[in-house]
C-alpha positions in Angstrom: 170.7 22.5 -58.5 167.3 21.3 -56.9 165.6 24.5 -57.0 165.1 26.3 -60.4 165.0 29.7 -58.4 168.5 28.9 -56.7 171.2 31.7 -57.7 174.1 29.3 -58.0 175.2 25.9 -57.1 175.9 25.4 -53.4 174.5 23.3 -50.6 173.1 24.3 -47.3 176.0 22.6 -45.5 178.6 24.6 -47.6 176.8 27.8 -46.5 177.0 26.7 -42.9 180.8 25.9 -43.3 181.3 29.3 -44.6 179.4 31.0 -41.9 181.1 29.1 -39.1 184.6 29.8 -40.6 183.7 33.5 -41.4 182.6 34.3 -37.5 185.5 32.4 -36.2 187.7 35.1 -37.9 185.2 37.9 -37.1 185.8 37.1 -33.4 189.6 37.2 -33.8 189.5 40.6 -35.8 190.9 43.8 -34.0 188.3 45.9 -35.5 185.3 43.9 -36.2 185.6 41.5 -33.2 184.6 44.2 -30.6 181.6 45.6 -32.6 180.4 41.8 -32.8 181.0 41.1 -29.1 179.3 44.1 -28.0 176.0 42.5 -29.4 176.5 38.8 -29.5 177.6 37.3 -26.0 179.7 34.4 -26.1 177.2 31.7 -25.8 175.1 33.3 -28.3 177.1 32.7 -31.3 175.3 29.4 -32.4 172.1 31.3 -32.5 173.7 34.1 -34.5 175.4 31.9 -36.9 172.2 29.7 -37.5 170.2 33.0 -38.3 173.0 34.2 -40.8 173.1 30.8 -42.4 169.5 31.2 -42.9 169.7 34.3 -44.4 172.3 33.0 -47.0 170.2 30.0 -47.8 167.0 32.4 -48.3 169.4 34.8 -50.5 170.8 32.0 -52.5 168.7 28.7 -52.3 165.3 30.6 -51.7 164.5 28.5 -48.7 162.4 31.1 -47.1 163.6 30.1 -43.6 165.1 33.4 -42.5 163.0 35.9 -40.6 164.6 39.4 -40.0 165.5 42.9 -41.1 169.3 43.1 -41.5 169.4 46.6 -43.0 167.4 47.7 -39.8 169.7 45.8 -37.4 172.7 47.5 -39.2 171.3 50.9 -38.8 170.4 50.5 -35.3 173.8 49.6 -34.3 175.8 52.7 -34.1 179.2 50.8 -33.8 178.9 49.6 -37.4 180.7 52.1 -39.6 180.8 52.3 -43.3 184.4 51.3 -43.4 183.7 48.2 -41.6 182.1 46.5 -44.8 185.4 46.6 -46.8 187.0 44.6 -43.9 184.0 42.3 -43.6 184.0 41.6 -47.2 187.6 40.9 -47.2 187.3 38.4 -44.6 184.3 36.9 -46.2 186.2 36.6 -49.6 189.1 34.9 -47.7 186.9 32.3 -46.3 185.0 31.8 -49.5 188.3 31.4 -51.6 189.6 28.8 -48.8 186.3 26.9 -48.4 184.5 26.6 -51.6 185.4 25.8 -55.4 186.3 28.8 -57.4 183.2 29.2 -59.4 181.1 29.0 -56.2 183.3 31.4 -54.1 183.0 33.8 -57.0 179.3 33.9 -57.3 178.9 33.9 -53.5 181.4 36.8 -53.4 179.6 38.9 -55.8 176.3 38.6 -54.1 178.0 39.3 -50.7 179.4 42.4 -52.3 176.1 43.6 -53.7 174.4 43.0 -50.4 177.4 44.6 -48.3 177.6 47.4 -50.6 173.9 48.3 -50.1 174.2 48.1 -46.3 177.2 50.5 -46.3 175.4 52.8 -48.8 172.3 52.9 -46.7 174.2 53.7 -43.5 176.0 56.3 -45.2 172.8 57.9 -46.4 170.8 57.5 -43.2 173.5 58.7 -41.0 174.4 61.8 -43.4 173.8 65.3 -41.8 170.2 66.5 -43.1 171.7 69.8 -44.4 174.0 67.8 -46.8 172.6 66.5 -50.2 172.4 62.8 -50.8 175.5 61.1 -52.5 174.3 59.6 -55.5 176.3 56.4 -56.9 
């Protein structure tokens, strides 16, 4: 690993391959495809994939090339439901297993699950009726 802050061994090219393969599957998914299609026109996929690859390079490689607020985007997209995260993570795990060496896939999956679980939890809490107490993990 070239950066001592890097979380695990992976190259920027491997991250890009994962992102490209993942979003190819997303577009075909019966539940997730329409959610994404409502916000990403057909010609905007390369821009979206580049932004998400930058997100992962920032999270894993500490590149600092990502500028965005992913939690806010997820919260402001009413079509995204908490149950979508299990589907998203299942597809992501399939792509990781097929694309990367086992140790790298496992490390990437663990990070994706922490982030995905955080997004799901945030959406559940923010959208929870105000008269109900928060759900503690």
